[in-house]
DRENLO-203540 format. One record per residue (C-alpha): y, x, z; residue in one letter. Coordinates in Angstrom, 2 decimals. Each point is the difference from the previous one (the first is absolute). Layout:
N
{rec {Y X Z} "A"}
...
end
This chain:
116
{rec {0.00 0.00 0.00} "Q"}
{rec {3.55 1.05 -0.71} "V"}
{rec {2.41 0.68 2.85} "Q"}
{rec {3.71 -0.44 -0.67} "L"}
{rec {3.10 1.01 1.92} "V"}
{rec {3.40 -1.48 -0.81} "E"}
{rec {3.32 1.67 0.72} "S"}
{rec {3.65 -0.05 -1.01} "G"}
{rec {1.19 -3.25 1.53} "G"}
{rec {3.09 -0.42 2.09} "G"}
{rec {3.29 -1.81 0.40} "L"}
{rec {2.17 -0.31 -3.09} "V"}
{rec {3.10 -1.98 -0.92} "Q"}
{rec {-0.11 -2.75 -2.63} "P"}
{rec {0.26 1.58 -3.43} "G"}
{rec {-1.54 3.24 1.22} "G"}
{rec {-3.19 1.76 -1.01} "S"}
{rec {-3.19 1.27 1.56} "L"}
{rec {-3.05 1.79 -1.34} "R"}
{rec {-3.31 -0.78 1.63} "L"}
{rec {-3.01 2.29 -0.22} "S"}
{rec {-3.68 -0.76 0.42} "C"}
{rec {-2.39 2.89 0.50} "A"}
{rec {-3.63 -0.77 -0.68} "A"}
{rec {-3.12 1.81 1.12} "S"}
{rec {-3.05 -0.44 -2.15} "G"}
{rec {-0.38 -0.39 -3.72} "T"}
{rec {2.07 -2.51 -1.93} "I"}
{rec {-1.71 -0.79 -3.28} "F"}
{rec {1.75 -0.65 -3.26} "N"}
{rec {-1.27 -3.58 -0.13} "I"}
{rec {1.52 -0.79 3.39} "D"}
{rec {3.38 -1.59 0.61} "T"}
{rec {2.52 1.27 2.55} "M"}
{rec {2.17 -2.59 1.65} "G"}
{rec {2.90 -0.34 2.38} "W"}
{rec {0.02 -3.00 2.31} "Y"}
{rec {2.45 -1.30 2.54} "R"}
{rec {-0.08 -2.41 2.88} "Q"}
{rec {3.14 -1.56 1.41} "A"}
{rec {0.12 -1.74 3.39} "P"}
{rec {-1.72 -3.39 -0.17} "G"}
{rec {-1.26 0.56 -3.53} "K"}
{rec {-3.26 1.06 -1.59} "Q"}
{rec {-0.47 3.44 -1.48} "R"}
{rec {0.96 0.00 -3.66} "E"}
{rec {-0.53 2.38 -2.88} "L"}
{rec {3.34 1.25 -1.30} "V"}
{rec {-1.03 2.72 -2.45} "A"}
{rec {-3.23 1.12 -1.68} "A"}
{rec {-0.83 2.95 -2.21} "L"}
{rec {-3.15 0.54 -2.02} "S"}
{rec {-0.87 2.12 -3.00} "S"}
{rec {0.82 -2.89 -2.31} "I"}
{rec {2.82 -1.95 1.63} "S"}
{rec {2.86 -0.08 2.47} "T"}
{rec {0.91 -3.28 1.69} "K"}
{rec {2.68 -1.10 2.44} "Y"}
{rec {0.65 -3.11 1.99} "A"}
{rec {2.93 -2.00 -1.35} "D"}
{rec {1.93 0.62 3.20} "S"}
{rec {0.10 3.78 -0.55} "V"}
{rec {-0.11 0.24 -3.79} "K"}
{rec {2.71 2.29 -1.33} "G"}
{rec {0.64 1.53 3.42} "R"}
{rec {-3.30 1.62 1.04} "F"}
{rec {-2.05 2.60 -1.85} "T"}
{rec {-3.57 0.98 0.80} "I"}
{rec {-1.31 3.41 -1.05} "S"}
{rec {-2.95 2.26 0.66} "R"}
{rec {-0.62 3.72 0.32} "D"}
{rec {-3.70 0.51 -0.63} "N"}
{rec {0.05 3.69 0.97} "A"}
{rec {1.37 -0.85 3.44} "K"}
{rec {-1.99 -3.22 0.36} "N"}
{rec {3.25 -1.75 0.81} "T"}
{rec {1.65 -3.21 -1.15} "V"}
{rec {3.72 -0.67 0.34} "Y"}
{rec {2.25 -3.02 0.11} "L"}
{rec {3.62 0.61 -0.95} "Q"}
{rec {2.10 -2.86 1.33} "M"}
{rec {3.55 -0.45 -1.26} "N"}
{rec {2.63 -2.69 0.54} "S"}
{rec {-1.68 -1.03 3.21} "L"}
{rec {0.65 -3.44 1.44} "K"}
{rec {-0.42 -1.36 3.53} "P"}
{rec {-2.93 -2.08 -1.23} "E"}
{rec {-1.83 3.24 -0.81} "D"}
{rec {-0.34 0.61 3.72} "T"}
{rec {-3.71 0.28 0.78} "A"}
{rec {-2.81 2.34 0.90} "V"}
{rec {-1.18 1.66 -3.20} "Y"}
{rec {-3.62 0.97 -0.60} "Y"}
{rec {-1.89 1.66 -2.81} "C"}
{rec {-3.59 -0.41 -1.04} "N"}
{rec {-2.38 0.40 -2.90} "V"}
{rec {-2.02 -2.80 -1.51} "F"}
{rec {-2.54 -0.59 -2.72} "R"}
{rec {0.06 -3.52 -1.33} "G"}
{rec {0.38 -2.23 3.04} "A"}
{rec {-1.49 2.54 2.41} "T"}
{rec {2.18 2.07 2.32} "I"}
{rec {-1.52 3.48 0.21} "L"}
{rec {2.18 1.71 2.58} "G"}
{rec {0.55 -0.51 3.69} "S"}
{rec {3.27 -1.61 1.04} "W"}
{rec {2.28 2.45 1.74} "G"}
{rec {2.89 -0.70 2.34} "Q"}
{rec {2.46 -0.27 -2.87} "G"}
{rec {3.61 1.11 0.03} "T"}
{rec {2.89 -2.18 1.14} "Q"}
{rec {2.86 -0.66 -2.41} "V"}
{rec {3.07 -1.67 1.46} "T"}
{rec {2.93 -0.93 -2.22} "V"}
{rec {3.02 -0.89 2.07} "S"}
{rec {3.67 0.78 0.42} "S"}
end
């Protein structure tokens, strides 16, 4: 099983930027999809960005503002977040999945707070 550790969160003003990192231990195969998820207070965890060898997808709420990328040599996936809004406030998690199956263990995530 893949272990993942998220980092890079913090407090940022509306309109600001953050870059989240997710370091993975274990092998990530080319057929697998890397994803960033977030969970806001009182809400379910949602997938906000996904990256596979054939496609890149974003939730409508973050489209045009967030960019997911991957460094295979470092076994790391990133989430560049620009033009942040208060509604982006959440704990952000990364994971890897194949089809509908989550392959990694859920970590503690990294807190992103957007507030002035």
